[in-house]
Structures are given as C-alpha cells and as structure tokens.
Phi, psi and omega in degrees: 000128179290160181295319177303320177293320179296319179298318177295317179298323183295337178297336177295338180290333185299308177297327177296318178295322179297321177296313178300318181298331181279332187256335180287128183301142179289149181250159186309312187295332178295320175292325177298315178290331173297320176300320175304316185296339177275351182220071187295133179225175176297322178199186181222165184300321187274318186209169170295179198261356189302321181298325178292320178298318181294318179294320180299316179299317182292317183286333176295328182271317189250004177086179185261099176212163179300318179298320182295316182289342178268355180301321176301325179292322177298314179297315181300315182295322177295319178297319179299313179298318180299316181292315178300317179296320179294322183276341185273126179217110357282184185248032183300324186273350188302318179303321179288323178298317183292343179267005177282156179301331180300324183251018173235269187290312180290340182292338184256003177267129185273120181213177172301340174294339180299301176290328179304308183292322182294312183283332173297315179298314180294322178293322177299315178298319179297317179299313180301313181295322180294315180294322177296322181282339177279342187278122178292146180236145181292334184265327185234135177293142182288122180287148177280128180287134182287160176295329178297322180295315178296319180295325177299314179298320177296322179294317179298316180297316179298321176297324176297319177295322175295343177275313180196144184298339180305336181299340175303330176294324177295322178297316180294315180294323177296322176298318178299322180297322177290321178297322179291337180287338181072185179047064185299339179298336180284336188227348190298312182297315179295322180293324177297318175297316178302316180294320180295319179295320179299315180296319180295317180297321182272005185298334177305329178296318179295316179303312181300316183287326176299319180296338184241023177062027179062019178299318179298316179294321178295323177297312181295323178297316178294324181292320186268333187256349179291152183228074186283340186224065179291155178147171183293327184296319179292323177295315179296325178296317179295313180298317179298319179297316179294322178295323178291320184276329187227353178092182182265348182303317180303326179291322176295317180296323179300312179295317179299319180294322177297316182290332184246030187296327180296316180295317182293319181289339179279342181267119185298332179280323183273342183302305179294329176297314180298316183292318184277357170256305188296312185293308177296323180293321176297320179299313182291324175298318178295314180299329179294335177282346184258350180164186184288138174236141174291146185297333184272352186298327184270002184307318183300332180302326189285346177296326175269340181294314187294320173298323174294322179297327178296319178295314181297314184294327180296335180273338186247356188293344177290341179275123179297327180298314181290323177300316178295319181297322179293316177300318178295326180294334178266358185297318183296305182294321178295320177296321179296320178296316179297320179297315180295320179298315178297322182289326177293321180291312180212115182308132182272135183295340180291343177265111180294149182306322181297334181257004183272085185295318177301315180294324178296322178297317178300318181293323179294318178298321180293319179296317178300321179294318179297320177299315178299319179296318180297319181294319178294321179296327180276355181073020182268126180238007181281187182285149172239127185258134180231156185285324187246155178295332181297313181290326176300316180296317179297318180292320178295325177302329180263017172088010180272141174282076185269146180222148182270137178283115180299135176086348180289317175225194184295150179293161181205187175303326184287338183266004180293330176233072186293152175287131180302142183303330183271007182296126180295342179286349181284080189236338181237132184231139175250128183229142174251137178054039176234157186220074174291152175271112183304128179085353184236309189291156173239139176257128182305128179085353183238331179098198188288137177283123180267321181202158180212136176249132181258148177229116180275125178276111181257126178242111181053043176085001180251138176280108185267323179198172180243136172247149184233138169252111192251130178263115180247015183282163182291318185254354182086151181239017175087016177269181174110010177293143180289143180235161176303127176094358180289142182242134180287158179070227180278106185268120179267142179293146179290137179253007179127139180159153182293142178292147180234000000 
C-alpha cells in the first residue's frame, strides 16, 4: 500500500478513536489536567504545560465534556499512526501494531503523553528527513538545508519538552544520530540553531522553575530518577508490562538493532530510528533494574521501534518459524485489547470489583456528582477540602470549590497556594476510606466534627469503600443527611461486600 493510500485509510481511525473516547470511562488525571487548562500557567508542578494548552483549545471550541477534553488525544494518536505508517516500509505489521492497547484504549486518554507522543513522532520524522537530505549522493548534489528547516526541528523538539520532560531523551538520542552521521561541518551550524530554538521554545519551563526555586524540577527528578526498590523483580515487572501492552517483538528488534548497529547507523533513514529506539529503550531497561517504572514511560521508544521492526520482519518473513513467532509476539497486546473491549461492553466476572479500575472510576465520578448535589441543596458555596489531588479534580469538574489539604498526600498543582491552617473557611472536608465519629472526632487543622454524610462507593454492586463529607464548621452548613451504608458511632470503611 502506498503512503497516500495509507494516509487516507488512516482517517478511518479518527471516528473509531472518537467512539473510544466517548465510551472509555474518564480517569482522575484527565480531570486534573482539565483543571490546569482552567488556570493556564507557564508550567505546572507535576509536568510542563502543553497538555493544558491543548485541552484549553479543545474546550474553548467544543465545550466542557469528557469527549472535548480528549480531542487532543485523538489528534495526537492519528498523527502518531500517520508518522509510523510513513516511516514503515513495508507496512505488514501495522494492523497488529494498531491493535495494541497503546494505540487503542490508552490512545484516547488525555495526559502529558498526548503532546509527548505527537511531538516525538513529528521530531522523529524531521530527523529522518534531515539525515536523508544531509547524505551526499553520487547522482544528486546534496541540497543545503535552510535555516528555517533547522528552526522547525528545534521548535518541534521544544514543543515536545513542553509536553513532558521525557522528550529530553529524544534530544540526546538525536544528537547521537548526528554524531554518527559524521562530517559535522555539514550540520553543526544548523544543529546549533536547532538547539537554540528548542531551548527558547521550552523556556517557559525555566521561567516557571526560577520563580519557584526549581522545586518542580527537583520533584520530577526525584520522582523519575530515584531507585527505592532495585532488583530483578522490578525489572521483570517492567518487561512483563511492556510485553502485555506492546508484545515481545520490540525486545527482538532491540537485540537485532544492537547486533546490526553498524549497518543501521550507515543508512540515513534508519540511523535516527535506531538511535531514538535503542538508546531510550536501553535507558528504561536499565532504570527498570533500579526500581519501579510506570508502564507508559517507555511508550515514545516504540514510535521508532515499529519502522525498524518492518525492516527486520521483511528480512525474516520467508521463515515460517519467524512468521509464527511474530504472530505469537503480538498475541498478548491484541488479546489485552480484545479483553478490554469486552470488559467495557460488559464487565467480565474474572475481574474482581476491587480490581476493576474503570468501574471504580465511574463510581468515583458519580460520588463527586452526589457531593456537589448535596452541597448545592444545602446552599453551601464555600471551599471543600480533600486529601488527594484526584478528588479535588473530580469535585472541581462538578463545580465544587475544592482544595487539596497540604501534606495529606503528595504535593500537586493544587498545593502550590495552600489555604492557611487557621482559615475559618476550612469547614467542610471530603475523605475517602476514613471514618470520623460524627460529633466526636477532630480533624487536624479543621477542628471538631459537627456532622458527617457518608457515600458508599459501589463497584458493580459491591460496596468497596466509604467516602465522607464532614462538617467542621462552628454553626454547621446543613450537611449530615444519612446515606446508604452509613454506620452510626464509629463508622468503618467498607472493605467489600454485596450492596444491600
């Protein structure tokens, strides 16, 4: 299939992604990034700001809905597929790649990975084109790359850094690709301009961190580079997670690329692909030996992996053994996608309610809505304090003036300007899996509990935990209505059991 035909065919993915975006339950962090978009800044405590800008643009045009905030993810995923298709020759493996969870369910969730993957893909395409144009040909004179072209690459790279700090790995791997190309006189001046434009584009992050004494960058450095649990178990966990989400083919391609690195680095089209897959993937494999890694952290590596896999598979596909092995290598991710699709349509009994994260998310959104309704019914418009940024985001989505309690859980964007402990407005608190005794217990920083309303979180008919809306005001704000599952006296959170 020619690339123009593939590009037209890829447009069919857009409505499919829109359907997925509409049916996959929204997750806490998506509401958190929506909150960012309502308070645009140079950057944020947790991540750079690009995801907030993208959500703000989408919601300004299409309104505030889960589908609207996920439109950037739909666009990003389509761009990623387009770039992978353009770089892959031949495209035999693409149907299996597109059925992996990375390019189905996770592709429609809006996170900092949304701009990261889109701009990483665009930067990868820019690198390939740059290396091809830098390579002298016996038949055609090598054209001189314009300053605009170099500046374009720097802008794309800088936008990637504004998406997520992980783009720094693309910058390092891209530099190695130019060093491997040799003849620095052909590219050094342009590359210096490219680097300057990238730094200028990403400078809002520097401004933001200077204003805050570099606390956000230090937090992210500690979060990503700390190694609290080194060992074989964490490495096996990472490898297993990647095999489940993307299959075993990337590990085979990684070994093949290492063994054939001279050949790959000599080819101007494959050189940046090899660098932007092998080097970041090796880094994540090493990091996995030092501690826990989130499953999505290595996703950008695979944008260069699949075009390399196309080259590798084209060489081994004559072997029936390898053809069978490749199909088997995709069995886990394709099976995971099918399993998730079936579970979204009808919850599968093999998934216990306590482990059913999508259903739990639906229950959390519903509880946040009920809390908002109760507060409006009581005529209360003041602040509601919650322990975690996730609950603050959910409550804000439903129109509650929610604030995070500093020090209760990890810091976030919400704790950058904490409410002083002695503020008289600190009167209503929302707690999950906590059990104050109404009229007796005291909450640190809030005072005596006057009344408490319980909300039982039901997941597929099972009571999984109890949430409380606690009134700590001096005169009361009209809360305290009884809810299903409330227990008199010392109320213990539900640990599981069928709803009655």
